[in-house]
PyMOL Python script that loads the backbone (N, CA, C, O; Angstrom):
from pymol import cmd

cmd.read_pdbstr("""\
ATOM      1  N   MET A   1      -9.806  -3.734  -8.339  1.00  0.00           N
ATOM      2  CA  MET A   1     -10.350  -2.800  -7.367  1.00  0.00           C
ATOM      3  C   MET A   1      -9.756  -3.108  -5.984  1.00  0.00           C
ATOM      4  O   MET A   1      -9.702  -4.261  -5.557  1.00  0.00           O
ATOM      5  N   LEU A   2      -9.323  -2.068  -5.314  1.00  0.00           N
ATOM      6  CA  LEU A   2      -8.713  -2.219  -3.992  1.00  0.00           C
ATOM      7  C   LEU A   2      -9.779  -2.253  -2.901  1.00  0.00           C
ATOM      8  O   LEU A   2     -10.837  -1.642  -3.052  1.00  0.00           O
ATOM      9  N   PRO A   3      -9.512  -2.957  -1.810  1.00  0.00           N
ATOM     10  CA  PRO A   3     -10.437  -2.942  -0.673  1.00  0.00           C
ATOM     11  C   PRO A   3     -10.627  -1.523  -0.140  1.00  0.00           C
ATOM     12  O   PRO A   3      -9.681  -0.735  -0.119  1.00  0.00           O
ATOM     13  N   LYS A   4     -11.821  -1.203   0.282  1.00  0.00           N
ATOM     14  CA  LYS A   4     -12.109   0.138   0.807  1.00  0.00           C
ATOM     15  C   LYS A   4     -11.793   0.261   2.294  1.00  0.00           C
ATOM     16  O   LYS A   4     -11.398   1.332   2.757  1.00  0.00           O
ATOM     17  N   ASP A   5     -11.960  -0.811   3.034  1.00  0.00           N
ATOM     18  CA  ASP A   5     -11.672  -0.792   4.470  1.00  0.00           C
ATOM     19  C   ASP A   5     -10.167  -0.655   4.677  1.00  0.00           C
ATOM     20  O   ASP A   5      -9.403  -1.457   4.140  1.00  0.00           O
ATOM     21  N   PRO A   6      -9.716   0.355   5.451  1.00  0.00           N
ATOM     22  CA  PRO A   6      -8.277   0.577   5.626  1.00  0.00           C
ATOM     23  C   PRO A   6      -7.509  -0.625   6.177  1.00  0.00           C
ATOM     24  O   PRO A   6      -6.381  -0.869   5.748  1.00  0.00           O
ATOM     25  N   ALA A   7      -8.081  -1.378   7.110  1.00  0.00           N
ATOM     26  CA  ALA A   7      -7.380  -2.527   7.691  1.00  0.00           C
ATOM     27  C   ALA A   7      -7.212  -3.645   6.662  1.00  0.00           C
ATOM     28  O   ALA A   7      -6.161  -4.284   6.602  1.00  0.00           O
ATOM     29  N   ILE A   8      -8.230  -3.875   5.865  1.00  0.00           N
ATOM     30  CA  ILE A   8      -8.140  -4.894   4.814  1.00  0.00           C
ATOM     31  C   ILE A   8      -7.196  -4.416   3.713  1.00  0.00           C
ATOM     32  O   ILE A   8      -6.428  -5.203   3.159  1.00  0.00           O
ATOM     33  N   LEU A   9      -7.258  -3.130   3.403  1.00  0.00           N
ATOM     34  CA  LEU A   9      -6.353  -2.549   2.411  1.00  0.00           C
ATOM     35  C   LEU A   9      -4.899  -2.712   2.856  1.00  0.00           C
ATOM     36  O   LEU A   9      -4.033  -3.032   2.041  1.00  0.00           O
ATOM     37  N   LEU A  10      -4.633  -2.496   4.129  1.00  0.00           N
ATOM     38  CA  LEU A  10      -3.279  -2.661   4.674  1.00  0.00           C
ATOM     39  C   LEU A  10      -2.764  -4.073   4.404  1.00  0.00           C
ATOM     40  O   LEU A  10      -1.652  -4.245   3.907  1.00  0.00           O
ATOM     41  N   SER A  11      -3.557  -5.064   4.726  1.00  0.00           N
ATOM     42  CA  SER A  11      -3.157  -6.448   4.515  1.00  0.00           C
ATOM     43  C   SER A  11      -2.932  -6.725   3.030  1.00  0.00           C
ATOM     44  O   SER A  11      -1.937  -7.347   2.656  1.00  0.00           O
ATOM     45  N   TYR A  12      -3.841  -6.272   2.200  1.00  0.00           N
ATOM     46  CA  TYR A  12      -3.742  -6.492   0.762  1.00  0.00           C
ATOM     47  C   TYR A  12      -2.477  -5.847   0.192  1.00  0.00           C
ATOM     48  O   TYR A  12      -1.714  -6.493  -0.527  1.00  0.00           O
ATOM     49  N   VAL A  13      -2.261  -4.568   0.517  1.00  0.00           N
ATOM     50  CA  VAL A  13      -1.120  -3.833  -0.037  1.00  0.00           C
ATOM     51  C   VAL A  13       0.193  -4.440   0.438  1.00  0.00           C
ATOM     52  O   VAL A  13       1.097  -4.648  -0.372  1.00  0.00           O
ATOM     53  N   ASN A  14       0.321  -4.731   1.729  1.00  0.00           N
ATOM     54  CA  ASN A  14       1.572  -5.310   2.221  1.00  0.00           C
ATOM     55  C   ASN A  14       1.848  -6.678   1.587  1.00  0.00           C
ATOM     56  O   ASN A  14       3.001  -7.011   1.313  1.00  0.00           O
ATOM     57  N   THR A  15       0.816  -7.453   1.358  1.00  0.00           N
ATOM     58  CA  THR A  15       1.001  -8.748   0.684  1.00  0.00           C
ATOM     59  C   THR A  15       1.464  -8.543  -0.750  1.00  0.00           C
ATOM     60  O   THR A  15       2.377  -9.226  -1.214  1.00  0.00           O
ATOM     61  N   GLN A  16       0.844  -7.612  -1.448  1.00  0.00           N
ATOM     62  CA  GLN A  16       1.254  -7.320  -2.828  1.00  0.00           C
ATOM     63  C   GLN A  16       2.698  -6.845  -2.881  1.00  0.00           C
ATOM     64  O   GLN A  16       3.473  -7.280  -3.733  1.00  0.00           O
ATOM     65  N   LEU A  17       3.056  -5.949  -1.965  1.00  0.00           N
ATOM     66  CA  LEU A  17       4.425  -5.435  -1.937  1.00  0.00           C
ATOM     67  C   LEU A  17       5.418  -6.558  -1.649  1.00  0.00           C
ATOM     68  O   LEU A  17       6.468  -6.638  -2.286  1.00  0.00           O
ATOM     69  N   ARG A  18       5.100  -7.401  -0.720  1.00  0.00           N
ATOM     70  CA  ARG A  18       5.995  -8.499  -0.353  1.00  0.00           C
ATOM     71  C   ARG A  18       6.161  -9.504  -1.498  1.00  0.00           C
ATOM     72  O   ARG A  18       7.270  -9.955  -1.785  1.00  0.00           O
ATOM     73  N   ASP A  19       5.059  -9.842  -2.138  1.00  0.00           N
ATOM     74  CA  ASP A  19       5.076 -10.938  -3.107  1.00  0.00           C
ATOM     75  C   ASP A  19       5.351 -10.533  -4.553  1.00  0.00           C
ATOM     76  O   ASP A  19       5.813 -11.352  -5.347  1.00  0.00           O
ATOM     77  N   HIS A  20       5.067  -9.255  -4.908  1.00  0.00           N
ATOM     78  CA  HIS A  20       5.086  -8.928  -6.330  1.00  0.00           C
ATOM     79  C   HIS A  20       5.825  -7.649  -6.730  1.00  0.00           C
ATOM     80  O   HIS A  20       6.213  -7.521  -7.891  1.00  0.00           O
ATOM     81  N   TYR A  21       6.031  -6.718  -5.832  1.00  0.00           N
ATOM     82  CA  TYR A  21       6.546  -5.403  -6.230  1.00  0.00           C
ATOM     83  C   TYR A  21       7.733  -4.976  -5.375  1.00  0.00           C
ATOM     84  O   TYR A  21       7.814  -5.297  -4.189  1.00  0.00           O
ATOM     85  N   SER A  22       8.639  -4.255  -5.996  1.00  0.00           N
ATOM     86  CA  SER A  22       9.833  -3.790  -5.287  1.00  0.00           C
ATOM     87  C   SER A  22       9.616  -2.445  -4.595  1.00  0.00           C
ATOM     88  O   SER A  22      10.456  -2.016  -3.804  1.00  0.00           O
ATOM     89  N   SER A  23       8.491  -1.773  -4.887  1.00  0.00           N
ATOM     90  CA  SER A  23       8.204  -0.498  -4.237  1.00  0.00           C
ATOM     91  C   SER A  23       6.716  -0.170  -4.339  1.00  0.00           C
ATOM     92  O   SER A  23       5.996  -0.744  -5.156  1.00  0.00           O
ATOM     93  N   LEU A  24       6.275   0.742  -3.515  1.00  0.00           N
ATOM     94  CA  LEU A  24       4.887   1.210  -3.562  1.00  0.00           C
ATOM     95  C   LEU A  24       4.614   1.864  -4.907  1.00  0.00           C
ATOM     96  O   LEU A  24       3.543   1.676  -5.483  1.00  0.00           O
ATOM     97  N   GLU A  25       5.564   2.620  -5.404  1.00  0.00           N
ATOM     98  CA  GLU A  25       5.390   3.287  -6.696  1.00  0.00           C
ATOM     99  C   GLU A  25       5.197   2.272  -7.816  1.00  0.00           C
ATOM    100  O   GLU A  25       4.324   2.450  -8.665  1.00  0.00           O
ATOM    101  N   ASP A  26       5.999   1.211  -7.828  1.00  0.00           N
ATOM    102  CA  ASP A  26       5.849   0.161  -8.844  1.00  0.00           C
ATOM    103  C   ASP A  26       4.465  -0.485  -8.770  1.00  0.00           C
ATOM    104  O   ASP A  26       3.826  -0.716  -9.796  1.00  0.00           O
ATOM    105  N   MET A  27       4.011  -0.772  -7.559  1.00  0.00           N
ATOM    106  CA  MET A  27       2.705  -1.387  -7.397  1.00  0.00           C
ATOM    107  C   MET A  27       1.601  -0.469  -7.917  1.00  0.00           C
ATOM    108  O   MET A  27       0.711  -0.911  -8.643  1.00  0.00           O
ATOM    109  N   CYS A  28       1.661   0.796  -7.548  1.00  0.00           N
ATOM    110  CA  CYS A  28       0.620   1.734  -7.950  1.00  0.00           C
ATOM    111  C   CYS A  28       0.588   1.927  -9.464  1.00  0.00           C
ATOM    112  O   CYS A  28      -0.486   2.017 -10.060  1.00  0.00           O
ATOM    113  N   LYS A  29       1.756   1.991 -10.079  1.00  0.00           N
ATOM    114  CA  LYS A  29       1.803   2.109 -11.543  1.00  0.00           C
ATOM    115  C   LYS A  29       1.211   0.865 -12.193  1.00  0.00           C
ATOM    116  O   LYS A  29       0.413   0.972 -13.124  1.00  0.00           O
ATOM    117  N   SER A  30       1.587  -0.290 -11.719  1.00  0.00           N
ATOM    118  CA  SER A  30       1.118  -1.545 -12.302  1.00  0.00           C
ATOM    119  C   SER A  30      -0.394  -1.709 -12.142  1.00  0.00           C
ATOM    120  O   SER A  30      -1.077  -2.128 -13.077  1.00  0.00           O
ATOM    121  N   LEU A  31      -0.912  -1.383 -10.966  1.00  0.00           N
ATOM    122  CA  LEU A  31      -2.337  -1.543 -10.685  1.00  0.00           C
ATOM    123  C   LEU A  31      -3.154  -0.317 -11.086  1.00  0.00           C
ATOM    124  O   LEU A  31      -4.381  -0.323 -10.998  1.00  0.00           O
ATOM    125  N   GLN A  32      -2.460   0.734 -11.526  1.00  0.00           N
ATOM    126  CA  GLN A  32      -3.088   1.998 -11.920  1.00  0.00           C
ATOM    127  C   GLN A  32      -3.970   2.554 -10.809  1.00  0.00           C
ATOM    128  O   GLN A  32      -5.152   2.834 -11.005  1.00  0.00           O
ATOM    129  N   VAL A  33      -3.352   2.709  -9.624  1.00  0.00           N
ATOM    130  CA  VAL A  33      -4.045   3.279  -8.469  1.00  0.00           C
ATOM    131  C   VAL A  33      -3.266   4.482  -7.949  1.00  0.00           C
ATOM    132  O   VAL A  33      -2.075   4.626  -8.225  1.00  0.00           O
ATOM    133  N   ASP A  34      -3.941   5.337  -7.200  1.00  0.00           N
ATOM    134  CA  ASP A  34      -3.368   6.570  -6.676  1.00  0.00           C
ATOM    135  C   ASP A  34      -2.527   6.296  -5.421  1.00  0.00           C
ATOM    136  O   ASP A  34      -3.054   5.900  -4.381  1.00  0.00           O
ATOM    137  N   LYS A  35      -1.241   6.509  -5.535  1.00  0.00           N
ATOM    138  CA  LYS A  35      -0.324   6.263  -4.419  1.00  0.00           C
ATOM    139  C   LYS A  35      -0.658   7.150  -3.221  1.00  0.00           C
ATOM    140  O   LYS A  35      -0.673   6.674  -2.086  1.00  0.00           O
ATOM    141  N   GLU A  36      -0.921   8.409  -3.458  1.00  0.00           N
ATOM    142  CA  GLU A  36      -1.222   9.318  -2.347  1.00  0.00           C
ATOM    143  C   GLU A  36      -2.528   8.941  -1.656  1.00  0.00           C
ATOM    144  O   GLU A  36      -2.657   9.103  -0.443  1.00  0.00           O
ATOM    145  N   GLY A  37      -3.482   8.446  -2.409  1.00  0.00           N
ATOM    146  CA  GLY A  37      -4.741   7.990  -1.813  1.00  0.00           C
ATOM    147  C   GLY A  37      -4.528   6.812  -0.876  1.00  0.00           C
ATOM    148  O   GLY A  37      -5.112   6.753   0.206  1.00  0.00           O
ATOM    149  N   ILE A  38      -3.694   5.881  -1.297  1.00  0.00           N
ATOM    150  CA  ILE A  38      -3.379   4.736  -0.440  1.00  0.00           C
ATOM    151  C   ILE A  38      -2.662   5.219   0.815  1.00  0.00           C
ATOM    152  O   ILE A  38      -2.983   4.777   1.918  1.00  0.00           O
ATOM    153  N   LYS A  39      -1.706   6.111   0.661  1.00  0.00           N
ATOM    154  CA  LYS A  39      -0.966   6.615   1.821  1.00  0.00           C
ATOM    155  C   LYS A  39      -1.900   7.327   2.801  1.00  0.00           C
ATOM    156  O   LYS A  39      -1.757   7.175   4.014  1.00  0.00           O
ATOM    157  N   ARG A  40      -2.849   8.098   2.285  1.00  0.00           N
ATOM    158  CA  ARG A  40      -3.807   8.788   3.168  1.00  0.00           C
ATOM    159  C   ARG A  40      -4.667   7.789   3.942  1.00  0.00           C
ATOM    160  O   ARG A  40      -4.906   7.963   5.137  1.00  0.00           O
ATOM    161  N   LYS A  41      -5.128   6.749   3.258  1.00  0.00           N
ATOM    162  CA  LYS A  41      -5.945   5.737   3.955  1.00  0.00           C
ATOM    163  C   LYS A  41      -5.142   5.044   5.043  1.00  0.00           C
ATOM    164  O   LYS A  41      -5.668   4.763   6.120  1.00  0.00           O
ATOM    165  N   MET A  42      -3.881   4.768   4.773  1.00  0.00           N
ATOM    166  CA  MET A  42      -3.042   4.102   5.761  1.00  0.00           C
ATOM    167  C   MET A  42      -2.765   5.027   6.953  1.00  0.00           C
ATOM    168  O   MET A  42      -2.663   4.563   8.089  1.00  0.00           O
ATOM    169  N   GLU A  43      -2.645   6.316   6.695  1.00  0.00           N
ATOM    170  CA  GLU A  43      -2.454   7.273   7.789  1.00  0.00           C
ATOM    171  C   GLU A  43      -3.660   7.306   8.718  1.00  0.00           C
ATOM    172  O   GLU A  43      -3.525   7.604   9.904  1.00  0.00           O
ATOM    173  N   MET A  44      -4.847   7.000   8.177  1.00  0.00           N
ATOM    174  CA  MET A  44      -6.068   6.977   8.991  1.00  0.00           C
ATOM    175  C   MET A  44      -5.968   5.934  10.099  1.00  0.00           C
ATOM    176  O   MET A  44      -6.597   6.086  11.146  1.00  0.00           O
ATOM    177  N   ILE A  45      -5.190   4.880   9.884  1.00  0.00           N
ATOM    178  CA  ILE A  45      -5.031   3.834  10.898  1.00  0.00           C
ATOM    179  C   ILE A  45      -3.593   3.811  11.425  1.00  0.00           C
ATOM    180  O   ILE A  45      -3.109   2.794  11.922  1.00  0.00           O
ATOM    181  N   ASP A  46      -2.931   4.955  11.302  1.00  0.00           N
ATOM    182  CA  ASP A  46      -1.592   5.173  11.868  1.00  0.00           C
ATOM    183  C   ASP A  46      -0.496   4.288  11.279  1.00  0.00           C
ATOM    184  O   ASP A  46       0.388   3.818  11.995  1.00  0.00           O
ATOM    185  N   TYR A  47      -0.566   4.069   9.970  1.00  0.00           N
ATOM    186  CA  TYR A  47       0.499   3.360   9.262  1.00  0.00           C
ATOM    187  C   TYR A  47       1.093   4.286   8.213  1.00  0.00           C
ATOM    188  O   TYR A  47       0.401   5.127   7.638  1.00  0.00           O
ATOM    189  N   GLU A  48       2.386   4.117   7.977  1.00  0.00           N
ATOM    190  CA  GLU A  48       3.019   4.864   6.899  1.00  0.00           C
ATOM    191  C   GLU A  48       3.980   3.942   6.163  1.00  0.00           C
ATOM    192  O   GLU A  48       4.460   2.949   6.709  1.00  0.00           O
ATOM    193  N   TYR A  49       4.247   4.294   4.917  1.00  0.00           N
ATOM    194  CA  TYR A  49       5.086   3.455   4.072  1.00  0.00           C
ATOM    195  C   TYR A  49       6.546   3.594   4.465  1.00  0.00           C
ATOM    196  O   TYR A  49       7.057   4.705   4.607  1.00  0.00           O
ATOM    197  N   ASP A  50       7.208   2.473   4.639  1.00  0.00           N
ATOM    198  CA  ASP A  50       8.641   2.425   4.917  1.00  0.00           C
ATOM    199  C   ASP A  50       9.309   1.811   3.693  1.00  0.00           C
ATOM    200  O   ASP A  50       9.185   0.613   3.441  1.00  0.00           O
ATOM    201  N   ALA A  51      10.022   2.650   2.932  1.00  0.00           N
ATOM    202  CA  ALA A  51      10.645   2.192   1.694  1.00  0.00           C
ATOM    203  C   ALA A  51      11.728   1.146   1.955  1.00  0.00           C
ATOM    204  O   ALA A  51      11.930   0.248   1.137  1.00  0.00           O
ATOM    205  N   GLN A  52      12.418   1.254   3.072  1.00  0.00           N
ATOM    206  CA  GLN A  52      13.468   0.281   3.408  1.00  0.00           C
ATOM    207  C   GLN A  52      12.877  -1.131   3.548  1.00  0.00           C
ATOM    208  O   GLN A  52      13.447  -2.109   3.064  1.00  0.00           O
ATOM    209  N   GLN A  53      11.731  -1.209   4.215  1.00  0.00           N
ATOM    210  CA  GLN A  53      11.086  -2.503   4.437  1.00  0.00           C
ATOM    211  C   GLN A  53      10.109  -2.850   3.319  1.00  0.00           C
ATOM    212  O   GLN A  53       9.636  -3.983   3.224  1.00  0.00           O
ATOM    213  N   ASN A  54       9.810  -1.861   2.473  1.00  0.00           N
ATOM    214  CA  ASN A  54       8.837  -2.009   1.396  1.00  0.00           C
ATOM    215  C   ASN A  54       7.493  -2.521   1.924  1.00  0.00           C
ATOM    216  O   ASN A  54       6.915  -3.474   1.401  1.00  0.00           O
ATOM    217  N   GLN A  55       7.023  -1.853   2.974  1.00  0.00           N
ATOM    218  CA  GLN A  55       5.716  -2.182   3.531  1.00  0.00           C
ATOM    219  C   GLN A  55       5.226  -1.019   4.383  1.00  0.00           C
ATOM    220  O   GLN A  55       5.985  -0.117   4.736  1.00  0.00           O
ATOM    221  N   PHE A  56       3.947  -1.065   4.701  1.00  0.00           N
ATOM    222  CA  PHE A  56       3.379  -0.093   5.623  1.00  0.00           C
ATOM    223  C   PHE A  56       3.584  -0.617   7.034  1.00  0.00           C
ATOM    224  O   PHE A  56       3.257  -1.766   7.334  1.00  0.00           O
ATOM    225  N   VAL A  57       4.122   0.224   7.889  1.00  0.00           N
ATOM    226  CA  VAL A  57       4.397  -0.156   9.275  1.00  0.00           C
ATOM    227  C   VAL A  57       3.830   0.880  10.222  1.00  0.00           C
ATOM    228  O   VAL A  57       3.959   0.740  11.439  1.00  0.00           O
TER     229      VAL A  57
END
""", "prot")
cmd.dss("prot")
cmd.show_as("cartoon", "prot")
cmd.util.cbc("prot")
cmd.orient("prot")
């Protein structure tokens, strides 16, 4: 289960991407979570996914 708070979710997702996954899509498939839902939550705190850096910035 992913954290519900957007700021905590940001930290969790970026750590997962850095340590375990080569892309947001890979992470979402592996964890069976909605990629668009994560992106919407990150937009709420003015972050968006940067595929080049493989993190939300």
